py3Dmol code that shows the C-alpha trace and the ligand (Angstrom):
import py3Dmol

protein = """\
ATOM      1  CA  UNK A   1      -0.824  -0.028 -23.661  1.00  0.00           C
ATOM      2  CA  UNK A   2      -3.321  -2.177 -21.662  1.00  0.00           C
ATOM      3  CA  UNK A   3      -3.509  -2.349 -18.043  1.00  0.00           C
ATOM      4  CA  UNK A   4      -1.596  -4.896 -15.864  1.00  0.00           C
ATOM      5  CA  UNK A   5      -3.935  -5.972 -13.261  1.00  0.00           C
ATOM      6  CA  UNK A   6      -2.739  -7.087  -9.721  1.00  0.00           C
ATOM      7  CA  UNK A   7      -5.163  -9.043  -7.285  1.00  0.00           C
ATOM      8  CA  UNK A   8      -4.015  -8.878  -3.608  1.00  0.00           C
ATOM      9  CA  UNK A   9      -5.282 -11.047  -0.927  1.00  0.00           C
ATOM     10  CA  UNK A  10      -7.065  -8.982   1.754  1.00  0.00           C
ATOM     11  CA  UNK A  11      -5.602  -8.620   4.974  1.00  0.00           C
ATOM     12  CA  UNK A  12      -2.042  -8.949   6.370  1.00  0.00           C
ATOM     13  CA  UNK A  13      -0.612  -9.730   3.198  1.00  0.00           C
ATOM     14  CA  UNK A  14      -1.890  -6.885   1.282  1.00  0.00           C
ATOM     15  CA  UNK A  15      -0.156  -4.078   3.062  1.00  0.00           C
ATOM     16  CA  UNK A  16       3.059  -5.889   2.937  1.00  0.00           C
ATOM     17  CA  UNK A  17       2.841  -6.763  -0.570  1.00  0.00           C
ATOM     18  CA  UNK A  18       2.080  -2.989  -1.504  1.00  0.00           C
ATOM     19  CA  UNK A  19       5.310  -2.339   0.576  1.00  0.00           C
ATOM     20  CA  UNK A  20       7.267  -4.503  -1.670  1.00  0.00           C
ATOM     21  CA  UNK A  21       5.684  -3.022  -4.821  1.00  0.00           C
ATOM     22  CA  UNK A  22       6.360   0.407  -3.607  1.00  0.00           C
ATOM     23  CA  UNK A  23      10.058  -0.417  -3.161  1.00  0.00           C
ATOM     24  CA  UNK A  24      10.144  -1.377  -6.902  1.00  0.00           C
ATOM     25  CA  UNK A  25       8.678   1.887  -7.917  1.00  0.00           C
ATOM     26  CA  UNK A  26       5.189   0.739  -8.282  1.00  0.00           C
ATOM     27  CA  UNK A  27       3.083   2.953  -6.157  1.00  0.00           C
ATOM     28  CA  UNK A  28      -0.807   3.545  -5.809  1.00  0.00           C
ATOM     29  CA  UNK A  29      -1.570   6.521  -3.759  1.00  0.00           C
ATOM     30  CA  UNK A  30      -5.175   5.845  -4.033  1.00  0.00           C
ATOM     31  CA  UNK A  31      -4.986   2.497  -2.148  1.00  0.00           C
ATOM     32  CA  UNK A  32      -3.525   4.085   0.909  1.00  0.00           C
ATOM     33  CA  UNK A  33      -6.814   5.815   2.005  1.00  0.00           C
ATOM     34  CA  UNK A  34      -8.053   3.313   4.672  1.00  0.00           C
ATOM     35  CA  UNK A  35     -11.352   4.715   4.940  1.00  0.00           C
ATOM     36  CA  UNK A  36     -12.146   4.396   1.275  1.00  0.00           C
ATOM     37  CA  UNK A  37     -14.961   1.648   0.299  1.00  0.00           C
ATOM     38  CA  UNK A  38     -13.274   1.565  -3.178  1.00  0.00           C
ATOM     39  CA  UNK A  39     -12.504  -1.901  -4.640  1.00  0.00           C
ATOM     40  CA  UNK A  40     -10.140  -1.016  -7.530  1.00  0.00           C
ATOM     41  CA  UNK A  41      -7.286   1.188  -7.662  1.00  0.00           C
ATOM     42  CA  UNK A  42      -5.382   2.587 -10.720  1.00  0.00           C
ATOM     43  CA  UNK A  43      -1.896   3.927 -11.501  1.00  0.00           C
ATOM     44  CA  UNK A  44      -2.672   5.695 -14.834  1.00  0.00           C
ATOM     45  CA  UNK A  45       0.933   6.625 -15.243  1.00  0.00           C
ATOM     46  CA  UNK A  46       2.093   2.966 -15.229  1.00  0.00           C
ATOM     47  CA  UNK A  47      -1.137   1.489 -16.540  1.00  0.00           C
ATOM     48  CA  UNK A  48      -1.467  -0.594 -13.597  1.00  0.00           C
ATOM     49  CA  UNK A  49      -4.724  -1.651 -11.739  1.00  0.00           C
ATOM     50  CA  UNK A  50      -4.933  -3.171  -8.198  1.00  0.00           C
ATOM     51  CA  UNK A  51      -7.925  -4.867  -6.362  1.00  0.00           C
ATOM     52  CA  UNK A  52      -8.155  -6.605  -3.085  1.00  0.00           C
ATOM     53  CA  UNK A  53     -10.039  -9.975  -2.868  1.00  0.00           C
ATOM     54  CA  UNK A  54     -10.663 -12.566  -0.544  1.00  0.00           C
ATOM     55  CA  UNK A  55      -7.637 -14.801  -0.359  1.00  0.00           C
ATOM     56  CA  UNK A  56      -9.336 -17.712  -1.656  1.00  0.00           C
ATOM     57  CA  UNK A  57     -10.710 -15.935  -4.612  1.00  0.00           C
ATOM     58  CA  UNK A  58      -7.312 -14.431  -5.827  1.00  0.00           C
ATOM     59  CA  UNK A  59      -6.355 -17.679  -7.615  1.00  0.00           C
ATOM     60  CA  UNK A  60      -9.756 -17.729  -9.381  1.00  0.00           C
ATOM     61  CA  UNK A  61      -9.340 -14.231 -10.603  1.00  0.00           C
ATOM     62  CA  UNK A  62      -5.900 -15.116 -11.872  1.00  0.00           C
ATOM     63  CA  UNK A  63      -6.774 -18.334 -13.520  1.00  0.00           C
ATOM     64  CA  UNK A  64      -9.525 -16.549 -15.596  1.00  0.00           C
ATOM     65  CA  UNK A  65      -7.241 -13.512 -16.415  1.00  0.00           C
ATOM     66  CA  UNK A  66      -9.426 -11.088 -14.648  1.00  0.00           C
ATOM     67  CA  UNK A  67      -5.992 -10.335 -12.840  1.00  0.00           C
ATOM     68  CA  UNK A  68      -2.747 -10.804 -14.504  1.00  0.00           C
ATOM     69  CA  UNK A  69      -0.839 -11.084 -11.297  1.00  0.00           C
ATOM     70  CA  UNK A  70      -1.849 -12.309  -7.833  1.00  0.00           C
ATOM     71  CA  UNK A  71      -0.248 -12.142  -4.539  1.00  0.00           C
ATOM     72  CA  UNK A  72      -1.521 -15.004  -2.187  1.00  0.00           C
ATOM     73  CA  UNK A  73      -0.486 -17.688   0.485  1.00  0.00           C
ATOM     74  CA  UNK A  74       1.048 -20.928  -0.599  1.00  0.00           C
ATOM     75  CA  UNK A  75      -1.970 -22.458   1.566  1.00  0.00           C
ATOM     76  CA  UNK A  76      -4.585 -20.769  -0.669  1.00  0.00           C
ATOM     77  CA  UNK A  77      -2.569 -21.820  -3.742  1.00  0.00           C
ATOM     78  CA  UNK A  78      -2.569 -25.355  -2.826  1.00  0.00           C
ATOM     79  CA  UNK A  79      -6.042 -25.603  -1.578  1.00  0.00           C
ATOM     80  CA  UNK A  80      -7.470 -23.891  -4.748  1.00  0.00           C
ATOM     81  CA  UNK A  81      -5.412 -26.129  -7.262  1.00  0.00           C
ATOM     82  CA  UNK A  82      -6.052 -23.500 -10.081  1.00  0.00           C
ATOM     83  CA  UNK A  83      -4.295 -23.450 -13.240  1.00  0.00           C
ATOM     84  CA  UNK A  84      -1.629 -20.659 -13.036  1.00  0.00           C
ATOM     85  CA  UNK A  85       2.216 -20.002 -12.896  1.00  0.00           C
ATOM     86  CA  UNK A  86       3.700 -19.598  -9.287  1.00  0.00           C
ATOM     87  CA  UNK A  87       6.741 -17.414 -10.106  1.00  0.00           C
ATOM     88  CA  UNK A  88       8.345 -16.112  -6.747  1.00  0.00           C
ATOM     89  CA  UNK A  89       8.460 -16.821  -3.258  1.00  0.00           C
ATOM     90  CA  UNK A  90       8.155 -13.290  -1.450  1.00  0.00           C
ATOM     91  CA  UNK A  91       9.328 -15.015   1.864  1.00  0.00           C
ATOM     92  CA  UNK A  92       7.011 -12.976   3.992  1.00  0.00           C
ATOM     93  CA  UNK A  93       4.127 -14.129   5.967  1.00  0.00           C
ATOM     94  CA  UNK A  94       5.984 -17.238   6.763  1.00  0.00           C
ATOM     95  CA  UNK A  95       4.208 -20.037   8.739  1.00  0.00           C
ATOM     96  CA  UNK A  96       3.694 -23.900   8.328  1.00  0.00           C
ATOM     97  CA  UNK A  97       0.674 -26.025   7.588  1.00  0.00           C
ATOM     98  CA  UNK A  98       0.167 -28.707  10.433  1.00  0.00           C
ATOM     99  CA  UNK A  99      -1.733 -31.327  11.743  1.00  0.00           C
ATOM    100  CA  UNK A 100      -2.521 -30.379  15.105  1.00  0.00           C
ATOM    101  CA  UNK A 101      -4.545 -31.553  18.290  1.00  0.00           C
ATOM    102  CA  UNK A 102      -4.254 -32.633  21.854  1.00  0.00           C
ATOM    103  CA  UNK A 103      -1.064 -34.549  22.643  1.00  0.00           C
ATOM    104  CA  UNK A 104      -3.407 -37.505  23.122  1.00  0.00           C
ATOM    105  CA  UNK A 105      -4.325 -37.787  19.477  1.00  0.00           C
ATOM    106  CA  UNK A 106      -0.705 -38.954  18.645  1.00  0.00           C
ATOM    107  CA  UNK A 107      -1.459 -42.489  19.064  1.00  0.00           C
ATOM    108  CA  UNK A 108      -4.379 -42.201  16.393  1.00  0.00           C
ATOM    109  CA  UNK A 109      -1.907 -41.002  13.829  1.00  0.00           C
ATOM    110  CA  UNK A 110       0.591 -43.670  14.593  1.00  0.00           C
ATOM    111  CA  UNK A 111      -1.767 -46.240  14.302  1.00  0.00           C
ATOM    112  CA  UNK A 112      -3.537 -44.815  11.202  1.00  0.00           C
ATOM    113  CA  UNK A 113      -6.854 -44.848  12.843  1.00  0.00           C
ATOM    114  CA  UNK A 114     -10.119 -43.705  11.330  1.00  0.00           C
ATOM    115  CA  UNK A 115     -10.202 -40.317  12.702  1.00  0.00           C
ATOM    116  CA  UNK A 116     -12.121 -36.931  12.037  1.00  0.00           C
ATOM    117  CA  UNK A 117      -9.926 -34.188  10.585  1.00  0.00           C
ATOM    118  CA  UNK A 118     -11.352 -30.698  10.747  1.00  0.00           C
ATOM    119  CA  UNK A 119     -10.016 -27.829   8.358  1.00  0.00           C
ATOM    120  CA  UNK A 120     -10.365 -24.792   6.337  1.00  0.00           C
ATOM    121  CA  UNK A 121      -8.286 -26.656   3.893  1.00  0.00           C
ATOM    122  CA  UNK A 122      -9.949 -29.830   3.194  1.00  0.00           C
ATOM    123  CA  UNK A 123      -8.080 -30.395  -0.095  1.00  0.00           C
ATOM    124  CA  UNK A 124      -4.731 -30.068   1.537  1.00  0.00           C
ATOM    125  CA  UNK A 125      -5.935 -32.229   4.334  1.00  0.00           C
ATOM    126  CA  UNK A 126      -6.991 -34.946   1.917  1.00  0.00           C
ATOM    127  CA  UNK A 127      -3.989 -34.824  -0.243  1.00  0.00           C
ATOM    128  CA  UNK A 128      -1.901 -35.082   2.992  1.00  0.00           C
ATOM    129  CA  UNK A 129      -3.643 -37.949   4.626  1.00  0.00           C
ATOM    130  CA  UNK A 130      -4.684 -40.000   1.535  1.00  0.00           C
ATOM    131  CA  UNK A 131      -1.686 -39.597  -0.518  1.00  0.00           C
ATOM    132  CA  UNK A 132       1.241 -39.015   1.541  1.00  0.00           C
ATOM    133  CA  UNK A 133       0.374 -40.984   4.513  1.00  0.00           C
ATOM    134  CA  UNK A 134      -2.240 -43.423   3.092  1.00  0.00           C
ATOM    135  CA  UNK A 135      -4.456 -42.997   6.198  1.00  0.00           C
ATOM    136  CA  UNK A 136      -8.109 -43.210   5.733  1.00  0.00           C
ATOM    137  CA  UNK A 137      -9.865 -40.059   7.610  1.00  0.00           C
ATOM    138  CA  UNK A 138     -12.913 -38.413   7.490  1.00  0.00           C
ATOM    139  CA  UNK A 139     -12.624 -34.819   6.653  1.00  0.00           C
ATOM    140  CA  UNK A 140     -14.806 -31.976   7.974  1.00  0.00           C
ATOM    141  CA  UNK A 141     -14.745 -28.678   6.331  1.00  0.00           C
ATOM    142  CA  UNK A 142     -14.888 -25.556   8.656  1.00  0.00           C
ATOM    143  CA  UNK A 143     -14.585 -21.835   7.979  1.00  0.00           C
ATOM    144  CA  UNK A 144     -12.585 -20.500  10.901  1.00  0.00           C
ATOM    145  CA  UNK A 145     -11.552 -20.794  14.608  1.00  0.00           C
ATOM    146  CA  UNK A 146     -10.702 -24.536  13.601  1.00  0.00           C
ATOM    147  CA  UNK A 147      -8.897 -24.986  17.008  1.00  0.00           C
ATOM    148  CA  UNK A 148     -12.472 -25.213  18.440  1.00  0.00           C
ATOM    149  CA  UNK A 149     -13.073 -28.640  16.871  1.00  0.00           C
ATOM    150  CA  UNK A 150     -10.938 -30.899  18.797  1.00  0.00           C
ATOM    151  CA  UNK A 151     -11.707 -28.995  22.004  1.00  0.00           C
ATOM    152  CA  UNK A 152     -15.492 -29.560  21.680  1.00  0.00           C
ATOM    153  CA  UNK A 153     -15.287 -32.905  20.046  1.00  0.00           C
ATOM    154  CA  UNK A 154     -15.848 -32.363  16.448  1.00  0.00           C
ATOM    155  CA  UNK A 155     -12.786 -34.042  15.460  1.00  0.00           C
ATOM    156  CA  UNK A 156      -9.712 -35.497  16.832  1.00  0.00           C
ATOM    157  CA  UNK A 157      -7.185 -33.463  15.020  1.00  0.00           C
ATOM    158  CA  UNK A 158      -7.236 -30.327  12.787  1.00  0.00           C
ATOM    159  CA  UNK A 159      -5.259 -29.199   9.682  1.00  0.00           C
ATOM    160  CA  UNK A 160      -4.412 -25.566  10.061  1.00  0.00           C
ATOM    161  CA  UNK A 161      -1.897 -22.760   9.636  1.00  0.00           C
ATOM    162  CA  UNK A 162       0.398 -22.320  12.689  1.00  0.00           C
ATOM    163  CA  UNK A 163       2.551 -19.264  12.921  1.00  0.00           C
ATOM    164  CA  UNK A 164       3.865 -18.421  16.347  1.00  0.00           C
ATOM    165  CA  UNK A 165       1.890 -21.442  17.892  1.00  0.00           C
ATOM    166  CA  UNK A 166       0.137 -19.114  20.499  1.00  0.00           C
ATOM    167  CA  UNK A 167      -3.212 -20.206  19.286  1.00  0.00           C
ATOM    168  CA  UNK A 168      -2.626 -23.892  19.691  1.00  0.00           C
ATOM    169  CA  UNK A 169      -0.780 -23.329  23.005  1.00  0.00           C
ATOM    170  CA  UNK A 170      -3.555 -21.272  24.836  1.00  0.00           C
ATOM    171  CA  UNK A 171      -6.105 -24.053  23.790  1.00  0.00           C
ATOM    172  CA  UNK A 172      -4.010 -26.962  24.967  1.00  0.00           C
ATOM    173  CA  UNK A 173      -3.292 -28.096  21.539  1.00  0.00           C
ATOM    174  CA  UNK A 174       0.123 -28.756  19.937  1.00  0.00           C
ATOM    175  CA  UNK A 175       1.666 -29.503  16.533  1.00  0.00           C
ATOM    176  CA  UNK A 176       1.773 -33.332  15.829  1.00  0.00           C
ATOM    177  CA  UNK A 177       2.774 -33.258  12.129  1.00  0.00           C
ATOM    178  CA  UNK A 178       4.295 -30.786   9.935  1.00  0.00           C
ATOM    179  CA  UNK A 179       2.753 -30.642   6.329  1.00  0.00           C
ATOM    180  CA  UNK A 180       4.746 -28.026   4.788  1.00  0.00           C
ATOM    181  CA  UNK A 181       6.265 -24.584   5.064  1.00  0.00           C
ATOM    182  CA  UNK A 182       4.031 -21.661   3.761  1.00  0.00           C
ATOM    183  CA  UNK A 183       4.764 -17.885   2.531  1.00  0.00           C
ATOM    184  CA  UNK A 184       3.310 -15.306   0.283  1.00  0.00           C
ATOM    185  CA  UNK A 185       3.835 -16.157  -3.408  1.00  0.00           C
ATOM    186  CA  UNK A 186       3.504 -14.182  -6.550  1.00  0.00           C
ATOM    187  CA  UNK A 187       1.266 -16.012  -9.192  1.00  0.00           C
ATOM    188  CA  UNK A 188       0.554 -15.203 -12.926  1.00  0.00           C
ATOM    189  CA  UNK A 189      -2.167 -15.817 -15.528  1.00  0.00           C
ATOM    190  CA  UNK A 190      -0.685 -18.335 -17.975  1.00  0.00           C
ATOM    191  CA  UNK A 191      -1.871 -16.350 -20.960  1.00  0.00           C
ATOM    192  CA  UNK A 192      -0.654 -13.040 -19.565  1.00  0.00           C
ATOM    193  CA  UNK A 193       2.756 -14.648 -19.007  1.00  0.00           C
ATOM    194  CA  UNK A 194       3.073 -15.067 -22.758  1.00  0.00           C
ATOM    195  CA  UNK A 195       1.187 -11.929 -24.107  1.00  0.00           C
ATOM    196  CA  UNK A 196       2.790  -9.424 -21.563  1.00  0.00           C
ATOM    197  CA  UNK A 197       5.829 -11.307 -20.839  1.00  0.00           C
ATOM    198  CA  UNK A 198       8.104  -8.213 -21.024  1.00  0.00           C
ATOM    199  CA  UNK A 199       6.166  -6.215 -18.503  1.00  0.00           C
ATOM    200  CA  UNK A 200       5.339  -8.880 -16.358  1.00  0.00           C
ATOM    201  CA  UNK A 201       8.881 -10.208 -16.233  1.00  0.00           C
ATOM    202  CA  UNK A 202      10.225  -6.738 -15.449  1.00  0.00           C
ATOM    203  CA  UNK A 203       7.977  -6.425 -12.321  1.00  0.00           C
ATOM    204  CA  UNK A 204       8.972 -10.121 -11.135  1.00  0.00           C
ATOM    205  CA  UNK A 205      12.431  -9.264 -11.610  1.00  0.00           C
ATOM    206  CA  UNK A 206      12.238  -6.063  -9.664  1.00  0.00           C
ATOM    207  CA  UNK A 207      10.447  -7.654  -6.796  1.00  0.00           C
ATOM    208  CA  UNK A 208      13.328 -10.307  -6.764  1.00  0.00           C
ATOM    209  CA  UNK A 209      15.704  -7.702  -6.477  1.00  0.00           C
ATOM    210  CA  UNK A 210      14.043  -5.937  -3.581  1.00  0.00           C
ATOM    211  CA  UNK A 211      13.407  -9.013  -1.642  1.00  0.00           C
ATOM    212  CA  UNK A 212      17.097  -9.507  -2.071  1.00  0.00           C
ATOM    213  CA  UNK A 213      17.245 -12.735  -4.508  1.00  0.00           C
ATOM    214  CA  UNK A 214      19.333 -10.621  -7.055  1.00  0.00           C
ATOM    215  CA  UNK A 215      18.069 -10.563 -10.672  1.00  0.00           C
TER     216      UNK A 215
END
"""
ligand_1 = """\
22
LIG
C -4.987 -18.488 11.632
C -4.721 -19.884 11.671
C -4.839 -20.111 13.436
C -3.806 -18.929 13.463
C -2.294 -19.351 13.910
O -6.243 -18.150 12.045
O -5.889 -20.497 11.384
O -6.043 -19.941 13.910
O -3.856 -17.952 12.779
O -1.655 -18.257 14.366
P -0.448 -18.503 15.678
O 0.072 -19.697 15.418
O 0.309 -17.341 15.362
O -1.347 -18.438 16.974
P -6.801 -16.650 11.503
O -6.214 -15.471 12.388
O -6.614 -16.418 10.178
O -8.156 -16.818 11.845
P -9.434 -17.851 11.485
O -8.765 -19.203 11.941
O -10.650 -17.594 12.418
O -9.636 -18.019 10.059
"""
view = py3Dmol.view(width=600, height=400)
view.addModel(protein, "pdb")
view.setStyle({"model": 0}, {"cartoon": {"style": "trace"}})
view.addModel(ligand_1, "xyz")
view.setStyle({"model": 1}, {"stick": {}})
view.zoomTo()
view.show()
């Protein structure tokens, strides 16, 4: 029997994803050692492997089949646009993709002005402004702390994740438009889905059961 490999997005999601998997009977003791610098973990009994990767790399590993199954946010799935199957909404890590900025930026949006949009998600921002709103904008790619951009005058608005809204509020910014809801998803490699259908379907079914979606 070959190994089924999981790629988990590093960070807040990984721990929650492992907790869910554990409730389906899939455990990985090795992974619980937080001191460890190991990158890949094995459950020999169940013939499973797990590795943690930067969230934005998870869809890449899954598309190329280096991982059969991935757990990653819908934001990353949309941004990366990889060829894979999105099979399950884990309904955790819930948040929203939004256009945000100072209240004064509402006017620019209303009148479809040529504004600058800063984001860690240039593809999502482009798709939203060009295809949904039919507004021409200049997109500026940033890698973090995007809320800074409208404060220091790099852009009029941002496209970013809003969870509690605290970051926006503490910086005098607000949600101007909502793009879509987000949460953690399970994705599967398209070939693995066919070649290992039985084992992968069982895993998905078990996850569905523990998150209370029945079978
Ligand atoms: C995310 C996001 C916001 C913040 C939203 O950033 O980009 O900055 O969380 O959360 P809130 O609405 O609960 O305040 P993250 O922590 O991933 O850091 P980064 O922006 O530096 O990447």
